[in-house]
Biopython code that builds the backbone (N, CA, C, O; Angstrom):
import numpy as np
from Bio.PDB.StructureBuilder import StructureBuilder

atoms = [
    (1, "UNK", "N", (92.972, 106.015, 91.025)),
    (1, "UNK", "CA", (93.788, 106.793, 90.589)),
    (1, "UNK", "C", (93.906, 107.860, 91.904)),
    (1, "UNK", "O", (93.141, 107.923, 92.866)),
    (2, "UNK", "N", (95.077, 108.653, 91.640)),
    (2, "UNK", "CA", (95.493, 109.994, 93.102)),
    (2, "UNK", "C", (95.398, 110.599, 92.103)),
    (2, "UNK", "O", (95.464, 110.162, 90.954)),
    (3, "UNK", "N", (95.186, 111.964, 92.557)),
    (3, "UNK", "CA", (95.295, 113.364, 92.297)),
    (3, "UNK", "C", (95.973, 113.865, 93.145)),
    (3, "UNK", "O", (95.446, 113.737, 94.251)),
    (4, "UNK", "N", (97.230, 114.563, 93.172)),
    (4, "UNK", "CA", (97.728, 115.701, 94.225)),
    (4, "UNK", "C", (97.576, 116.839, 93.695)),
    (4, "UNK", "O", (97.831, 117.076, 92.514)),
    (5, "UNK", "N", (97.103, 117.740, 94.595)),
    (5, "UNK", "CA", (97.632, 119.402, 93.764)),
    (5, "UNK", "C", (98.432, 120.284, 94.847)),
    (5, "UNK", "O", (98.021, 120.168, 96.001)),
    (6, "UNK", "N", (99.219, 120.912, 94.691)),
    (6, "UNK", "CA", (100.552, 121.771, 95.376)),
    (6, "UNK", "C", (99.833, 122.971, 94.554)),
    (6, "UNK", "O", (99.345, 123.178, 93.443)),
    (7, "UNK", "N", (100.111, 123.747, 95.999)),
    (7, "UNK", "CA", (100.586, 125.391, 96.008)),
    (7, "UNK", "C", (101.349, 125.798, 96.626)),
    (7, "UNK", "O", (101.116, 125.571, 97.814)),
    (8, "UNK", "N", (102.379, 126.423, 96.426)),
    (8, "UNK", "CA", (103.175, 127.840, 96.852)),
    (8, "UNK", "C", (104.764, 126.208, 97.787)),
    (8, "UNK", "O", (105.439, 126.410, 98.796)),
    (9, "UNK", "N", (104.776, 125.071, 97.030)),
    (9, "UNK", "CA", (105.641, 123.962, 97.712)),
    (9, "UNK", "C", (106.793, 124.232, 97.097)),
    (9, "UNK", "O", (106.721, 124.504, 95.898)),
    (10, "UNK", "N", (108.326, 124.223, 97.855)),
    (10, "UNK", "CA", (109.262, 124.093, 97.220)),
    (10, "UNK", "C", (109.248, 123.396, 96.150)),
    (10, "UNK", "O", (108.287, 122.693, 95.837)),
    (11, "UNK", "N", (110.429, 123.519, 95.385)),
    (11, "UNK", "CA", (110.687, 123.011, 94.017)),
    (11, "UNK", "C", (110.852, 121.513, 94.120)),
    (11, "UNK", "O", (110.250, 120.682, 93.440)),
    (12, "UNK", "N", (111.957, 121.226, 95.280)),
    (12, "UNK", "CA", (112.272, 119.940, 95.508)),
    (12, "UNK", "C", (111.317, 118.542, 95.634)),
    (12, "UNK", "O", (111.420, 117.334, 95.422)),
    (13, "UNK", "N", (110.251, 119.590, 96.158)),
    (13, "UNK", "CA", (108.501, 118.573, 96.697)),
    (13, "UNK", "C", (108.179, 118.134, 95.838)),
    (13, "UNK", "O", (107.915, 116.934, 95.919)),
    (14, "UNK", "N", (107.983, 118.898, 94.356)),
    (14, "UNK", "CA", (107.492, 118.763, 93.490)),
    (14, "UNK", "C", (108.603, 117.616, 92.472)),
    (14, "UNK", "O", (108.222, 116.749, 91.685)),
    (15, "UNK", "N", (109.621, 117.884, 92.728)),
    (15, "UNK", "CA", (110.375, 117.083, 91.995)),
    (15, "UNK", "C", (110.620, 115.534, 92.445)),
    (15, "UNK", "O", (110.718, 114.649, 91.595)),
    (16, "UNK", "N", (110.695, 115.319, 93.595)),
    (16, "UNK", "CA", (110.624, 114.265, 94.178)),
    (16, "UNK", "C", (109.012, 113.399, 94.038)),
    (16, "UNK", "O", (108.831, 112.185, 94.133)),
    (17, "UNK", "N", (108.236, 114.211, 93.849)),
    (17, "UNK", "CA", (106.437, 113.912, 94.107)),
    (17, "UNK", "C", (106.994, 113.231, 92.172)),
    (17, "UNK", "O", (106.770, 112.099, 91.744)),
    (18, "UNK", "N", (107.641, 114.261, 91.487)),
    (18, "UNK", "CA", (107.091, 113.277, 89.989)),
    (18, "UNK", "C", (107.883, 112.131, 89.625)),
    (18, "UNK", "O", (107.923, 111.598, 88.516)),
    (19, "UNK", "N", (108.696, 111.706, 90.976)),
    (19, "UNK", "CA", (109.280, 110.112, 90.617)),
    (19, "UNK", "C", (107.976, 109.389, 90.421)),
    (19, "UNK", "O", (107.838, 108.568, 89.514)),
    (20, "UNK", "N", (106.671, 109.801, 91.578)),
    (20, "UNK", "CA", (105.929, 108.702, 91.207)),
    (20, "UNK", "C", (105.013, 108.642, 90.582)),
    (20, "UNK", "O", (104.497, 107.607, 90.159)),
    (21, "UNK", "N", (104.469, 110.288, 90.332)),
    (21, "UNK", "CA", (103.684, 110.697, 89.472)),
    (21, "UNK", "C", (103.691, 111.434, 88.394)),
    (21, "UNK", "O", (104.774, 112.001, 88.253)),
    (22, "UNK", "N", (102.912, 111.663, 87.558)),
    (22, "UNK", "CA", (102.763, 112.335, 86.189)),
    (22, "UNK", "C", (102.323, 114.164, 86.548)),
    (22, "UNK", "O", (101.466, 114.523, 87.355)),
    (23, "UNK", "N", (102.953, 114.826, 85.924)),
    (23, "UNK", "CA", (102.688, 116.557, 86.520)),
    (23, "UNK", "C", (102.045, 116.906, 85.499)),
    (23, "UNK", "O", (102.888, 117.446, 84.782)),
    (24, "UNK", "N", (100.819, 116.940, 84.855)),
    (24, "UNK", "CA", (99.880, 117.199, 83.993)),
    (24, "UNK", "C", (99.868, 118.596, 83.916)),
    (24, "UNK", "O", (99.333, 118.987, 82.878)),
    (25, "UNK", "N", (100.282, 119.508, 84.674)),
    (25, "UNK", "CA", (99.980, 120.964, 85.266)),
    (25, "UNK", "C", (100.620, 121.462, 86.268)),
    (25, "UNK", "O", (100.693, 120.692, 87.226)),
    (26, "UNK", "N", (101.164, 122.577, 86.412)),
    (26, "UNK", "CA", (102.182, 122.987, 87.550)),
    (26, "UNK", "C", (101.167, 122.870, 88.776)),
    (26, "UNK", "O", (100.078, 123.384, 89.032)),
    (27, "UNK", "N", (102.216, 121.740, 89.577)),
    (27, "UNK", "CA", (101.244, 121.644, 90.614)),
    (27, "UNK", "C", (100.248, 120.615, 90.894)),
    (27, "UNK", "O", (99.661, 120.516, 91.972)),
    (28, "UNK", "N", (100.064, 119.791, 89.807)),
    (28, "UNK", "CA", (98.808, 118.791, 89.765)),
    (28, "UNK", "C", (99.465, 117.754, 89.186)),
    (28, "UNK", "O", (100.148, 117.829, 88.165)),
    (29, "UNK", "N", (99.210, 116.576, 89.984)),
    (29, "UNK", "CA", (99.943, 115.057, 89.666)),
    (29, "UNK", "C", (98.974, 114.068, 89.742)),
    (29, "UNK", "O", (98.301, 113.961, 90.768)),
    (30, "UNK", "N", (98.816, 113.352, 88.821)),
    (30, "UNK", "CA", (98.094, 112.229, 88.880)),
    (30, "UNK", "C", (99.007, 110.585, 88.962)),
    (30, "UNK", "O", (100.231, 110.696, 88.894)),
    (31, "UNK", "N", (98.577, 109.492, 89.066)),
    (31, "UNK", "CA", (99.086, 108.733, 89.409)),
    (31, "UNK", "C", (98.267, 107.033, 89.733)),
    (31, "UNK", "O", (97.310, 106.972, 90.506)),
    (32, "UNK", "N", (98.551, 106.377, 89.366)),
    (32, "UNK", "CA", (98.300, 104.962, 90.092)),
    (32, "UNK", "C", (99.047, 104.906, 91.305)),
    (32, "UNK", "O", (100.259, 105.044, 91.135)),
    (33, "UNK", "N", (98.510, 104.672, 92.978)),
    (33, "UNK", "CA", (99.713, 104.156, 93.779)),
    (33, "UNK", "C", (99.005, 103.469, 95.044)),
    (33, "UNK", "O", (98.277, 104.131, 95.784)),
    (34, "UNK", "N", (99.257, 102.105, 95.253)),
    (34, "UNK", "CA", (98.867, 101.616, 96.221)),
    (34, "UNK", "C", (98.345, 102.351, 97.153)),
    (34, "UNK", "O", (98.555, 103.462, 96.664)),
    (35, "UNK", "N", (97.686, 102.594, 98.383)),
    (35, "UNK", "CA", (97.079, 103.155, 99.647)),
    (35, "UNK", "C", (98.082, 103.145, 100.591)),
    (35, "UNK", "O", (97.899, 103.687, 101.681)),
    (36, "UNK", "N", (99.369, 102.466, 100.246)),
    (36, "UNK", "CA", (100.421, 102.470, 101.079)),
    (36, "UNK", "C", (101.492, 103.298, 101.234)),
    (36, "UNK", "O", (101.981, 103.947, 102.159)),
    (37, "UNK", "N", (101.869, 102.989, 99.397)),
    (37, "UNK", "CA", (102.713, 104.263, 98.860)),
    (37, "UNK", "C", (102.197, 105.649, 98.643)),
    (37, "UNK", "O", (103.016, 106.554, 98.485)),
    (38, "UNK", "N", (100.789, 105.924, 98.620)),
    (38, "UNK", "CA", (99.896, 107.193, 98.866)),
    (38, "UNK", "C", (99.958, 107.682, 99.703)),
    (38, "UNK", "O", (100.215, 108.881, 99.604)),
    (39, "UNK", "N", (99.789, 107.167, 100.915)),
    (39, "UNK", "CA", (99.810, 107.375, 102.174)),
    (39, "UNK", "C", (101.507, 108.049, 102.661)),
    (39, "UNK", "O", (101.833, 109.102, 103.210)),
    (40, "UNK", "N", (102.153, 107.091, 102.247)),
    (40, "UNK", "CA", (103.610, 107.502, 102.850)),
    (40, "UNK", "C", (103.946, 109.045, 101.755)),
    (40, "UNK", "O", (104.312, 110.133, 102.200)),
    (41, "UNK", "N", (103.703, 108.729, 100.337)),
    (41, "UNK", "CA", (103.920, 110.119, 99.537)),
    (41, "UNK", "C", (103.600, 111.344, 100.250)),
    (41, "UNK", "O", (104.485, 112.150, 100.536)),
    (42, "UNK", "N", (102.028, 111.574, 100.636)),
    (42, "UNK", "CA", (101.381, 112.466, 101.421)),
    (42, "UNK", "C", (102.234, 113.089, 102.360)),
    (42, "UNK", "O", (102.671, 114.240, 102.349)),
    (43, "UNK", "N", (102.483, 111.831, 103.481)),
    (43, "UNK", "CA", (102.760, 112.119, 104.846)),
    (43, "UNK", "C", (104.439, 112.654, 104.418)),
    (43, "UNK", "O", (104.684, 113.685, 105.044)),
    (44, "UNK", "N", (105.176, 112.383, 103.864)),
    (44, "UNK", "CA", (106.231, 113.000, 103.178)),
    (44, "UNK", "C", (106.223, 114.697, 102.116)),
    (44, "UNK", "O", (107.057, 115.411, 101.559)),
    (45, "UNK", "N", (105.121, 114.678, 102.273)),
    (45, "UNK", "CA", (104.975, 116.206, 100.970)),
    (45, "UNK", "C", (104.483, 116.951, 102.090)),
    (45, "UNK", "O", (104.565, 118.169, 101.932)),
    (46, "UNK", "N", (103.849, 116.450, 103.503)),
    (46, "UNK", "CA", (103.259, 117.302, 104.529)),
    (46, "UNK", "C", (104.000, 118.035, 105.321)),
    (46, "UNK", "O", (103.817, 119.162, 105.781)),
    (47, "UNK", "N", (105.204, 116.977, 105.483)),
    (47, "UNK", "CA", (106.100, 117.238, 106.336)),
    (47, "UNK", "C", (107.034, 118.502, 105.726)),
    (47, "UNK", "O", (107.470, 119.459, 106.365)),
    (48, "UNK", "N", (107.242, 118.151, 103.990)),
    (48, "UNK", "CA", (108.247, 119.325, 103.525)),
    (48, "UNK", "C", (107.934, 120.565, 102.852)),
    (48, "UNK", "O", (108.671, 121.365, 102.274)),
    (49, "UNK", "N", (106.551, 120.557, 103.067)),
    (49, "UNK", "CA", (105.803, 121.571, 101.834)),
    (49, "UNK", "C", (106.142, 123.173, 102.863)),
    (49, "UNK", "O", (106.057, 124.218, 102.219)),
    (50, "UNK", "N", (106.351, 123.239, 103.740)),
    (50, "UNK", "CA", (106.889, 124.333, 104.495)),
    (50, "UNK", "C", (105.137, 125.210, 104.732)),
    (50, "UNK", "O", (104.098, 124.781, 105.234)),
    (51, "UNK", "N", (105.440, 126.390, 104.186)),
    (51, "UNK", "CA", (103.804, 127.808, 104.242)),
    (51, "UNK", "C", (103.170, 127.253, 102.877)),
    (51, "UNK", "O", (102.391, 128.010, 102.298)),
    (52, "UNK", "N", (103.435, 125.999, 102.313)),
    (52, "UNK", "CA", (102.514, 125.566, 101.023)),
    (52, "UNK", "C", (101.451, 124.957, 101.739)),
    (52, "UNK", "O", (101.206, 124.726, 102.923)),
    (53, "UNK", "N", (100.745, 124.721, 100.344)),
    (53, "UNK", "CA", (99.486, 124.237, 100.932)),
    (53, "UNK", "C", (98.841, 122.737, 99.580)),
    (53, "UNK", "O", (99.457, 122.546, 98.532)),
    (54, "UNK", "N", (97.735, 122.012, 99.923)),
    (54, "UNK", "CA", (98.154, 120.823, 98.780)),
    (54, "UNK", "C", (97.032, 120.356, 99.333)),
    (54, "UNK", "O", (96.639, 120.681, 100.453)),
    (55, "UNK", "N", (96.335, 119.395, 98.401)),
    (55, "UNK", "CA", (94.867, 118.404, 97.946)),
    (55, "UNK", "C", (95.197, 116.965, 98.012)),
    (55, "UNK", "O", (96.401, 117.093, 97.790)),
    (56, "UNK", "N", (95.081, 116.067, 98.109)),
    (56, "UNK", "CA", (95.024, 114.883, 97.889)),
    (56, "UNK", "C", (93.632, 114.113, 97.783)),
    (56, "UNK", "O", (92.725, 114.065, 98.614)),
    (57, "UNK", "N", (93.702, 113.661, 96.815)),
    (57, "UNK", "CA", (92.113, 113.253, 96.222)),
    (57, "UNK", "C", (92.436, 111.703, 95.924)),
    (57, "UNK", "O", (93.299, 111.555, 95.058)),
    (58, "UNK", "N", (91.989, 110.700, 96.391)),
    (58, "UNK", "CA", (91.539, 109.322, 96.027)),
    (58, "UNK", "C", (90.415, 108.189, 96.049)),
    (58, "UNK", "O", (89.572, 108.221, 96.945)),
    (59, "UNK", "N", (90.396, 107.470, 95.351)),
    (59, "UNK", "CA", (89.247, 106.396, 94.732)),
    (59, "UNK", "C", (89.144, 105.677, 96.280)),
    (59, "UNK", "O", (89.981, 105.006, 96.885)),
    (60, "UNK", "N", (87.796, 106.091, 96.656)),
    (60, "UNK", "CA", (87.353, 105.358, 98.006)),
    (60, "UNK", "C", (86.290, 104.285, 97.713)),
    (60, "UNK", "O", (86.337, 103.766, 96.597)),
    (61, "UNK", "N", (85.186, 103.825, 98.714)),
    (61, "UNK", "CA", (84.211, 102.996, 98.554)),
    (61, "UNK", "C", (83.303, 104.206, 99.625)),
    (61, "UNK", "O", (82.967, 104.082, 100.803)),
    (62, "UNK", "N", (83.192, 104.834, 99.105)),
    (62, "UNK", "CA", (81.991, 105.754, 99.823)),
    (62, "UNK", "C", (80.921, 106.129, 98.415)),
    (62, "UNK", "O", (80.954, 105.676, 97.271)),
    (63, "UNK", "N", (80.030, 107.107, 99.030)),
    (63, "UNK", "CA", (78.899, 107.384, 98.331)),
    (63, "UNK", "C", (79.626, 108.156, 96.497)),
    (63, "UNK", "O", (79.438, 107.926, 95.302)),
    (64, "UNK", "N", (80.433, 109.065, 97.300)),
    (64, "UNK", "CA", (81.270, 109.741, 95.742)),
    (64, "UNK", "C", (82.163, 109.030, 95.092)),
    (64, "UNK", "O", (82.449, 109.179, 93.904)),
    (65, "UNK", "N", (82.744, 108.047, 96.022)),
    (65, "UNK", "CA", (83.646, 107.320, 95.276)),
    (65, "UNK", "C", (85.017, 107.480, 95.600)),
    (65, "UNK", "O", (85.799, 106.531, 95.651)),
    (66, "UNK", "N", (85.422, 109.035, 95.891)),
    (66, "UNK", "CA", (86.615, 109.190, 96.300)),
    (66, "UNK", "C", (86.532, 110.055, 97.757)),
    (66, "UNK", "O", (85.551, 110.644, 98.210)),
    (67, "UNK", "N", (87.846, 109.938, 98.320)),
    (67, "UNK", "CA", (88.079, 111.300, 99.447)),
    (67, "UNK", "C", (88.884, 111.743, 99.478)),
    (67, "UNK", "O", (89.887, 111.215, 98.997)),
    (68, "UNK", "N", (88.935, 113.368, 100.247)),
    (68, "UNK", "CA", (89.737, 114.378, 99.791)),
    (68, "UNK", "C", (90.742, 114.745, 101.394)),
    (68, "UNK", "O", (90.013, 114.597, 102.375)),
    (69, "UNK", "N", (91.630, 115.005, 101.624)),
    (69, "UNK", "CA", (92.465, 115.817, 102.297)),
    (69, "UNK", "C", (93.185, 116.547, 101.947)),
    (69, "UNK", "O", (93.841, 116.368, 100.921)),
    (70, "UNK", "N", (93.259, 117.334, 102.505)),
    (70, "UNK", "CA", (93.838, 118.766, 102.666)),
    (70, "UNK", "C", (95.021, 119.568, 103.726)),
    (70, "UNK", "O", (94.939, 119.496, 104.952)),
    (71, "UNK", "N", (95.795, 120.106, 103.210)),
    (71, "UNK", "CA", (96.676, 120.551, 104.244)),
    (71, "UNK", "C", (97.865, 122.376, 103.897)),
    (71, "UNK", "O", (98.702, 122.729, 103.066)),
    (72, "UNK", "N", (97.236, 122.949, 105.052)),
    (72, "UNK", "CA", (97.732, 124.214, 104.552)),
    (72, "UNK", "C", (96.968, 125.006, 104.298)),
    (72, "UNK", "O", (95.895, 124.403, 104.330)),
    (73, "UNK", "N", (96.708, 126.430, 103.949)),
    (73, "UNK", "CA", (96.032, 127.456, 104.199)),
    (73, "UNK", "C", (95.910, 127.272, 102.149)),
    (73, "UNK", "O", (96.881, 126.830, 101.534)),
    (74, "UNK", "N", (95.075, 127.540, 101.677)),
    (74, "UNK", "CA", (94.271, 127.965, 100.468)),
    (74, "UNK", "C", (92.988, 128.686, 100.295)),
    (74, "UNK", "O", (92.280, 128.588, 101.298)),
    (75, "UNK", "N", (92.613, 129.191, 99.595)),
    (75, "UNK", "CA", (91.270, 130.191, 99.225)),
    (75, "UNK", "C", (90.391, 128.935, 99.313)),
    (75, "UNK", "O", (89.268, 129.352, 99.600)),
    (76, "UNK", "N", (90.362, 127.703, 99.214)),
    (76, "UNK", "CA", (89.355, 127.407, 99.159)),
    (76, "UNK", "C", (89.153, 126.060, 100.711)),
    (76, "UNK", "O", (90.161, 125.676, 101.303)),
    (77, "UNK", "N", (88.174, 125.710, 100.983)),
    (77, "UNK", "CA", (87.821, 125.021, 102.069)),
    (77, "UNK", "C", (87.082, 123.598, 102.094)),
    (77, "UNK", "O", (85.855, 123.695, 102.079)),
    (78, "UNK", "N", (87.512, 122.510, 102.123)),
    (78, "UNK", "CA", (87.030, 121.604, 102.170)),
    (78, "UNK", "C", (86.239, 120.823, 103.397)),
    (78, "UNK", "O", (86.727, 120.207, 104.345)),
    (79, "UNK", "N", (85.041, 121.025, 103.106)),
    (79, "UNK", "CA", (84.154, 119.986, 104.588)),
    (79, "UNK", "C", (83.280, 118.985, 104.364)),
    (79, "UNK", "O", (82.521, 118.891, 103.399)),
    (80, "UNK", "N", (83.374, 118.380, 105.095)),
    (80, "UNK", "CA", (82.272, 117.311, 105.110)),
    (80, "UNK", "C", (80.810, 117.271, 105.504)),
    (80, "UNK", "O", (80.673, 117.483, 106.709)),
    (81, "UNK", "N", (79.779, 117.081, 104.911)),
    (81, "UNK", "CA", (78.747, 117.362, 105.190)),
    (81, "UNK", "C", (77.438, 116.188, 104.696)),
    (81, "UNK", "O", (76.749, 116.047, 103.686)),
    (82, "UNK", "N", (77.592, 115.314, 106.340)),
    (82, "UNK", "CA", (76.790, 114.207, 106.171)),
    (82, "UNK", "C", (77.271, 112.974, 105.089)),
    (82, "UNK", "O", (76.457, 112.304, 104.452)),
    (83, "UNK", "N", (78.750, 112.807, 105.006)),
    (83, "UNK", "CA", (79.252, 111.912, 104.556)),
    (83, "UNK", "C", (79.753, 112.130, 103.020)),
    (83, "UNK", "O", (80.261, 111.195, 102.402)),
    (84, "UNK", "N", (79.575, 113.457, 102.423)),
    (84, "UNK", "CA", (79.957, 113.726, 101.331)),
    (84, "UNK", "C", (80.685, 115.413, 101.556)),
    (84, "UNK", "O", (80.349, 116.344, 102.288)),
    (85, "UNK", "N", (81.723, 115.269, 100.630)),
    (85, "UNK", "CA", (82.773, 116.187, 100.687)),
    (85, "UNK", "C", (82.288, 117.609, 99.924)),
    (85, "UNK", "O", (81.272, 117.383, 99.267)),
    (86, "UNK", "N", (82.509, 118.311, 99.875)),
    (86, "UNK", "CA", (82.231, 119.799, 99.246)),
    (86, "UNK", "C", (83.094, 120.754, 99.650)),
    (86, "UNK", "O", (83.661, 120.681, 100.740)),
    (87, "UNK", "N", (83.306, 121.928, 98.644)),
    (87, "UNK", "CA", (84.032, 122.766, 98.567)),
    (87, "UNK", "C", (83.965, 124.155, 98.854)),
    (87, "UNK", "O", (84.205, 124.768, 97.814)),
    (88, "UNK", "N", (83.737, 124.953, 99.840)),
    (88, "UNK", "CA", (83.607, 125.896, 100.104)),
    (88, "UNK", "C", (84.758, 127.323, 99.702)),
    (88, "UNK", "O", (85.918, 127.456, 100.092)),
    (89, "UNK", "N", (84.181, 127.990, 99.061)),
    (89, "UNK", "CA", (85.044, 129.086, 98.023)),
    (89, "UNK", "C", (84.418, 130.332, 98.722)),
    (89, "UNK", "O", (83.341, 130.803, 98.356)),
    (90, "UNK", "N", (85.261, 130.910, 99.893)),
    (90, "UNK", "CA", (84.527, 132.073, 100.747)),
    (90, "UNK", "C", (84.454, 133.421, 99.836)),
    (90, "UNK", "O", (85.322, 133.725, 99.018)),
    (91, "UNK", "N", (83.317, 134.159, 100.099)),
    (91, "UNK", "CA", (83.046, 135.529, 98.899)),
    (91, "UNK", "C", (84.113, 136.274, 99.887)),
    (91, "UNK", "O", (84.463, 137.431, 99.657)),
]
sb = StructureBuilder()
sb.init_structure("model")
sb.init_model(0)
sb.init_chain("A")
sb.init_seg("    ")
for serial, (resi, resn, name, xyz) in enumerate(atoms, 1):
    if name == "N":
        sb.init_residue(resn, " ", resi, " ")
    sb.init_atom(name, np.array(xyz, "f"), 0.0, 1.0, " ", f" {name:<3s}", serial, name[0])
structure = sb.get_structure()
């Protein structure tokens, strides 16, 4: 399973992504993509997001069972501590 969360991206990016995944809430997409398709889709999103931001969460073989990639500026920061992904929300 792959989850992509997008903020402040052009409508065309969300429209194109809806070809591959289901938009369950504004800017929240879920789907089952192969690793190759997932990486190509994420690359396209990153190239087209302008001043937007986003997170990519996907299954992988690690302690948590998933990995996170992020792009752009949001009020949440993903940090990795000893191999674990944590989310920091500045106060």
